[in-house]
DOFIDREN-434304 format. One record per residue: residue in one letter; x, y negated, z negated of N, C-alpha, C in turn. Coordinates in steps of 0.05 Angstrom, whole numbers. Example, Ala and Ser with C-alpha at 12.3 -4.5 7.8 and 13.67 -1.06 7.14 Angstrom:
{zalo: A; nu: 264; nv: 114; nw: -156; cau: 246; cav: 90; caw: -156; cu: 264; cv: 66; cw: -156}
{zalo: S; nu: 257; nv: 45; nw: -142; cau: 273; cav: 21; caw: -143; cu: 258; cv: -1; cw: -157}
end
This chain:
{zalo: X; nu: -1577; nv: 6128; nw: 329; cau: -1554; cav: 6144; caw: 333; cu: -1532; cv: 6133; cw: 315}
{zalo: X; nu: -1515; nv: 6150; nw: 304; cau: -1494; cav: 6142; caw: 286; cu: -1470; cv: 6130; cw: 302}
{zalo: X; nu: -1459; nv: 6108; nw: 291; cau: -1436; cav: 6096; caw: 303; cu: -1411; cv: 6112; cw: 294}
{zalo: X; nu: -1392; nv: 6116; nw: 312; cau: -1368; cav: 6130; caw: 305; cu: -1345; cv: 6110; cw: 304}
{zalo: X; nu: -1332; nv: 6109; nw: 280; cau: -1309; cav: 6091; caw: 277; cu: -1284; cv: 6106; cw: 286}
{zalo: X; nu: -1272; nv: 6096; nw: 307; cau: -1248; cav: 6108; caw: 318; cu: -1223; cv: 6094; cw: 310}
{zalo: X; nu: -1225; nv: 6074; nw: 293; cau: -1202; cav: 6059; caw: 284; cu: -1191; cv: 6070; cw: 258}
{zalo: X; nu: -1166; nv: 6071; nw: 255; cau: -1153; cav: 6080; caw: 230; cu: -1149; cv: 6055; cw: 213}
{zalo: X; nu: -1152; nv: 6058; nw: 187; cau: -1151; cav: 6035; caw: 169; cu: -1123; cv: 6021; cw: 170}
{zalo: X; nu: -1102; nv: 6037; nw: 175; cau: -1076; cav: 6025; caw: 176; cu: -1070; cv: 6010; cw: 202}
{zalo: X; nu: -1084; nv: 6018; nw: 223; cau: -1079; cav: 6004; caw: 249; cu: -1093; cv: 5977; cw: 250}
{zalo: X; nu: -1113; nv: 5973; nw: 233; cau: -1126; cav: 5947; caw: 232; cu: -1106; cv: 5925; cw: 225}
{zalo: X; nu: -1087; nv: 5931; nw: 208; cau: -1068; cav: 5911; caw: 200; cu: -1048; cv: 5904; cw: 222}
{zalo: X; nu: -1045; nv: 5922; nw: 242; cau: -1026; cav: 5917; caw: 263; cu: -1038; cv: 5900; cw: 285}
{zalo: X; nu: -1064; nv: 5895; nw: 285; cau: -1076; cav: 5878; caw: 305; cu: -1072; cv: 5849; cw: 300}
{zalo: X; nu: -1071; nv: 5834; nw: 321; cau: -1070; cav: 5805; caw: 319; cu: -1043; cv: 5793; cw: 316}
{zalo: X; nu: -1041; nv: 5767; nw: 318; cau: -1016; cav: 5754; caw: 316; cu: -1003; cv: 5753; cw: 289}
{zalo: X; nu: -1019; nv: 5757; nw: 268; cau: -1008; cav: 5756; caw: 241; cu: -987; cv: 5778; cw: 237}
{zalo: X; nu: -989; nv: 5801; nw: 251; cau: -969; cav: 5822; caw: 249; cu: -943; cv: 5812; cw: 262}
{zalo: X; nu: -944; nv: 5798; nw: 284; cau: -920; cav: 5789; caw: 298; cu: -907; cv: 5766; cw: 283}
{zalo: X; nu: -922; nv: 5749; nw: 270; cau: -911; cav: 5727; caw: 256; cu: -904; cv: 5733; cw: 227}
{zalo: X; nu: -911; nv: 5757; nw: 218; cau: -905; cav: 5766; caw: 191; cu: -919; cv: 5750; cw: 170}
{zalo: X; nu: -942; nv: 5738; nw: 176; cau: -958; cav: 5725; caw: 156; cu: -977; cv: 5745; cw: 144}
{zalo: X; nu: -988; nv: 5739; nw: 122; cau: -1006; cav: 5757; caw: 108; cu: -1033; cv: 5759; cw: 121}
{zalo: X; nu: -1042; nv: 5783; nw: 128; cau: -1069; cav: 5786; caw: 140; cu: -1090; cv: 5781; cw: 119}
{zalo: X; nu: -1114; nv: 5777; nw: 128; cau: -1136; cav: 5771; caw: 109; cu: -1146; cv: 5796; cw: 96}
{zalo: X; nu: -1144; nv: 5819; nw: 108; cau: -1155; cav: 5844; caw: 97; cu: -1139; cv: 5853; cw: 73}
{zalo: X; nu: -1152; nv: 5868; nw: 55; cau: -1138; cav: 5879; caw: 32; cu: -1118; cv: 5900; cw: 40}
{zalo: X; nu: -1124; nv: 5916; nw: 60; cau: -1105; cav: 5936; caw: 70; cu: -1080; cv: 5922; cw: 81}
{zalo: X; nu: -1084; nv: 5900; nw: 94; cau: -1061; cav: 5885; caw: 105; cu: -1043; cv: 5875; cw: 83}
{zalo: X; nu: -1054; nv: 5866; nw: 61; cau: -1038; cav: 5856; caw: 38; cu: -1022; cv: 5879; cw: 27}
{zalo: X; nu: -1034; nv: 5903; nw: 26; cau: -1020; cav: 5926; caw: 15; cu: -997; cv: 5934; cw: 35}
{zalo: X; nu: -1002; nv: 5932; nw: 61; cau: -982; cav: 5939; caw: 80; cu: -959; cv: 5919; cw: 81}
{zalo: X; nu: -965; nv: 5894; nw: 75; cau: -945; cav: 5873; caw: 76; cu: -922; cv: 5878; cw: 56}
{zalo: X; nu: -929; nv: 5888; nw: 32; cau: -909; cav: 5893; caw: 12; cu: -899; cv: 5921; cw: 11}
{zalo: X; nu: -910; nv: 5939; nw: 27; cau: -902; cav: 5967; caw: 27; cu: -878; cv: 5971; cw: 46}
{zalo: X; nu: -861; nv: 5991; nw: 39; cau: -840; cav: 5998; caw: 57; cu: -848; cv: 6020; cw: 76}
{zalo: X; nu: -831; nv: 6027; nw: 95; cau: -838; cav: 6046; caw: 116; cu: -845; cv: 6073; cw: 104}
{zalo: X; nu: -830; nv: 6083; nw: 84; cau: -835; cav: 6109; caw: 72; cu: -863; cv: 6110; cw: 59}
{zalo: X; nu: -871; nv: 6088; nw: 46; cau: -897; cav: 6088; caw: 33; cu: -919; cv: 6088; cw: 54}
{zalo: X; nu: -916; nv: 6073; nw: 76; cau: -936; cav: 6073; caw: 97; cu: -938; cv: 6101; cw: 110}
{zalo: X; nu: -915; nv: 6113; nw: 115; cau: -915; cav: 6139; caw: 128; cu: -928; cv: 6160; cw: 110}
{zalo: X; nu: -922; nv: 6159; nw: 84; cau: -934; cav: 6178; caw: 65; cu: -965; cv: 6173; cw: 64}
{zalo: X; nu: -973; nv: 6148; nw: 64; cau: -1001; cav: 6142; caw: 63; cu: -1016; cv: 6153; cw: 88}
{zalo: X; nu: -1003; nv: 6150; nw: 111; cau: -1014; cav: 6160; caw: 136; cu: -1016; cv: 6191; cw: 136}
{zalo: X; nu: -995; nv: 6204; nw: 125; cau: -996; cav: 6233; caw: 123; cu: -1018; cv: 6243; cw: 104}
{zalo: X; nu: -1022; nv: 6228; nw: 82; cau: -1044; cav: 6235; caw: 64; cu: -1071; cv: 6232; cw: 78}
{zalo: X; nu: -1074; nv: 6211; nw: 94; cau: -1099; cav: 6206; caw: 109; cu: -1104; cv: 6229; cw: 129}
{zalo: X; nu: -1083; nv: 6238; nw: 143; cau: -1086; cav: 6260; caw: 162; cu: -1094; cv: 6285; cw: 147}
{zalo: X; nu: -1082; nv: 6290; nw: 125; cau: -1089; cav: 6314; caw: 109; cu: -1118; cv: 6313; cw: 100}
{zalo: X; nu: -1126; nv: 6290; nw: 90; cau: -1154; cav: 6287; caw: 81; cu: -1173; cv: 6291; cw: 105}
{zalo: X; nu: -1166; nv: 6281; nw: 128; cau: -1183; cav: 6284; caw: 152; cu: -1186; cv: 6313; cw: 159}
{zalo: X; nu: -1164; nv: 6328; nw: 158; cau: -1165; cav: 6357; caw: 164; cu: -1181; cv: 6372; cw: 143}
{zalo: X; nu: -1178; nv: 6365; nw: 118; cau: -1194; cav: 6378; caw: 97; cu: -1223; cv: 6372; cw: 100}
{zalo: X; nu: -1230; nv: 6347; nw: 107; cau: -1258; cav: 6340; caw: 111; cu: -1270; cv: 6356; cw: 134}
{zalo: X; nu: -1255; nv: 6358; nw: 156; cau: -1265; cav: 6373; caw: 179; cu: -1269; cv: 6403; cw: 172}
{zalo: X; nu: -1251; nv: 6414; nw: 156; cau: -1254; cav: 6441; caw: 148; cu: -1279; cv: 6445; cw: 130}
{zalo: X; nu: -1283; nv: 6427; nw: 111; cau: -1307; cav: 6428; caw: 94; cu: -1332; cv: 6426; cw: 110}
{zalo: X; nu: -1332; nv: 6408; nw: 130; cau: -1356; cav: 6404; caw: 146; cu: -1362; cv: 6430; cw: 163}
{zalo: X; nu: -1341; nv: 6442; nw: 173; cau: -1345; cav: 6467; caw: 189; cu: -1355; cv: 6489; cw: 171}
{zalo: X; nu: -1344; nv: 6491; nw: 147; cau: -1353; cav: 6512; caw: 129; cu: -1382; cv: 6508; cw: 120}
{zalo: X; nu: -1390; nv: 6483; nw: 115; cau: -1417; cav: 6477; caw: 107; cu: -1437; cv: 6482; cw: 131}
{zalo: X; nu: -1428; nv: 6478; nw: 155; cau: -1444; cav: 6484; caw: 178; cu: -1448; cv: 6514; cw: 181}
{zalo: X; nu: -1426; nv: 6529; nw: 177; cau: -1428; cav: 6558; caw: 179; cu: -1446; cv: 6570; cw: 158}
{zalo: X; nu: -1447; nv: 6557; nw: 135; cau: -1464; cav: 6567; caw: 113; cu: -1492; cv: 6558; cw: 115}
{zalo: X; nu: -1498; nv: 6540; nw: 135; cau: -1525; cav: 6530; caw: 139; cu: -1532; cv: 6507; cw: 122}
{zalo: X; nu: -1513; nv: 6495; nw: 108; cau: -1518; cav: 6472; caw: 90; cu: -1519; cv: 6446; cw: 106}
{zalo: X; nu: -1506; nv: 6446; nw: 129; cau: -1504; cav: 6421; caw: 145; cu: -1513; cv: 6428; cw: 173}
{zalo: X; nu: -1531; nv: 6413; nw: 184; cau: -1543; cav: 6420; caw: 210; cu: -1533; cv: 6402; cw: 233}
{zalo: X; nu: -1515; nv: 6384; nw: 229; cau: -1506; cav: 6366; caw: 250; cu: -1481; cv: 6377; cw: 264}
{zalo: X; nu: -1486; nv: 6393; nw: 285; cau: -1464; cav: 6406; caw: 300; cu: -1446; cv: 6384; cw: 313}
{zalo: X; nu: -1459; nv: 6364; nw: 324; cau: -1443; cav: 6343; caw: 338; cu: -1425; cv: 6329; cw: 318}
{zalo: X; nu: -1435; nv: 6323; nw: 294; cau: -1418; cav: 6311; caw: 273; cu: -1394; cv: 6328; cw: 265}
{zalo: X; nu: -1399; nv: 6354; nw: 263; cau: -1378; cav: 6373; caw: 257; cu: -1357; cv: 6373; cw: 279}
{zalo: X; nu: -1366; nv: 6374; nw: 304; cau: -1347; cav: 6374; caw: 326; cu: -1331; cv: 6348; cw: 327}
{zalo: X; nu: -1344; nv: 6326; nw: 322; cau: -1330; cav: 6300; caw: 322; cu: -1309; cv: 6299; cw: 300}
{zalo: X; nu: -1316; nv: 6309; nw: 276; cau: -1297; cav: 6310; caw: 254; cu: -1273; cv: 6327; cw: 261}
{zalo: X; nu: -1278; nv: 6350; nw: 274; cau: -1256; cav: 6367; caw: 281; cu: -1238; cv: 6354; cw: 302}
{zalo: X; nu: -1250; nv: 6340; nw: 321; cau: -1234; cav: 6326; caw: 341; cu: -1218; cv: 6303; cw: 329}
{zalo: X; nu: -1229; nv: 6289; nw: 310; cau: -1214; cav: 6268; caw: 296; cu: -1190; cv: 6280; cw: 281}
{zalo: X; nu: -1194; nv: 6303; nw: 268; cau: -1172; cav: 6316; caw: 254; cu: -1151; cv: 6325; cw: 273}
{zalo: X; nu: -1159; nv: 6336; nw: 296; cau: -1140; cav: 6345; caw: 316; cu: -1124; cv: 6322; cw: 327}
{zalo: X; nu: -1138; nv: 6300; nw: 334; cau: -1124; cav: 6276; caw: 345; cu: -1105; cv: 6264; cw: 324}
{zalo: X; nu: -1113; nv: 6263; nw: 299; cau: -1096; cav: 6252; caw: 278; cu: -1071; cv: 6269; cw: 275}
{zalo: X; nu: -1074; nv: 6296; nw: 276; cau: -1051; cav: 6313; caw: 274; cu: -1032; cv: 6310; cw: 298}
{zalo: X; nu: -1043; nv: 6309; nw: 322; cau: -1027; cav: 6306; caw: 346; cu: -1012; cv: 6279; cw: 346}
{zalo: X; nu: -1025; nv: 6259; nw: 337; cau: -1012; cav: 6232; caw: 335; cu: -989; cv: 6233; cw: 315}
{zalo: X; nu: -994; nv: 6246; nw: 292; cau: -973; cav: 6249; caw: 272; cu: -949; cv: 6265; cw: 283}
{zalo: X; nu: -955; nv: 6286; nw: 298; cau: -934; cav: 6302; caw: 310; cu: -918; cv: 6286; cw: 330}
{zalo: X; nu: -931; nv: 6269; nw: 346; cau: -917; cav: 6253; caw: 366; cu: -900; cv: 6231; cw: 352}
{zalo: X; nu: -909; nv: 6220; nw: 330; cau: -894; cav: 6200; caw: 315; cu: -869; cv: 6214; cw: 304}
{zalo: X; nu: -872; nv: 6238; nw: 293; cau: -849; cav: 6253; caw: 282; cu: -829; cv: 6258; cw: 305}
{zalo: X; nu: -839; nv: 6266; nw: 328; cau: -821; cav: 6272; caw: 350; cu: -805; cv: 6247; cw: 359}
{zalo: X; nu: -818; nv: 6224; nw: 359; cau: -805; cav: 6199; caw: 367; cu: -784; cv: 6191; cw: 345}
{zalo: X; nu: -791; nv: 6195; nw: 320; cau: -772; cav: 6189; caw: 298; cu: -748; cv: 6207; cw: 300}
{zalo: X; nu: -752; nv: 6232; nw: 305; cau: -729; cav: 6251; caw: 307; cu: -712; cv: 6244; cw: 331}
{zalo: X; nu: -724; nv: 6237; nw: 353; cau: -710; cav: 6229; caw: 377; cu: -693; cv: 6204; cw: 372}
{zalo: X; nu: -705; nv: 6184; nw: 358; cau: -690; cav: 6160; caw: 352; cu: -667; cv: 6166; cw: 333}
{zalo: X; nu: -672; nv: 6183; nw: 313; cau: -651; cav: 6190; caw: 294; cu: -628; cv: 6204; cw: 309}
{zalo: X; nu: -634; nv: 6223; nw: 327; cau: -613; cav: 6236; caw: 342; cu: -598; cv: 6217; cw: 360}
{zalo: X; nu: -612; nv: 6198; nw: 372; cau: -598; cav: 6178; caw: 389; cu: -579; cv: 6162; cw: 372}
{zalo: X; nu: -587; nv: 6154; nw: 349; cau: -570; cav: 6138; caw: 332; cu: -546; cv: 6154; cw: 322}
{zalo: X; nu: -550; nv: 6179; nw: 315; cau: -528; cav: 6196; caw: 306; cu: -508; cv: 6203; cw: 328}
{zalo: X; nu: -517; nv: 6203; nw: 353; cau: -500; cav: 6209; caw: 375; cu: -486; cv: 6185; cw: 387}
{zalo: X; nu: -491; nv: 6161; nw: 376; cau: -477; cav: 6137; caw: 386; cu: -447; cv: 6138; cw: 379}
{zalo: X; nu: -431; nv: 6130; nw: 398; cau: -402; cav: 6129; caw: 391; cu: -397; cv: 6105; cw: 373}
{zalo: X; nu: -378; nv: 6110; nw: 354; cau: -372; cav: 6088; caw: 335; cu: -347; cv: 6073; cw: 344}
end
């Protein structure tokens, strides 16, 4: 049976004490995250969500055309895309809420 990877590549760098102590993680993705700013990380995550959605769409189309026979794999890919989009939407909502809270603070 195929193993399903439920971890996002960017969240691997957030694990462990190296994130809290701001030391460089051993992984290559962690090195890239260490020098990247918030906008770059956010853009990278949005690109990953878009690619996940496109992959799920391609898998569904290939299943409909009879080129791909793994219905479970197609459904898992669609659920991954849905979950990635919902997570992105919740992050956006939290960012907007934080921005509005900051803008409404008395000076």
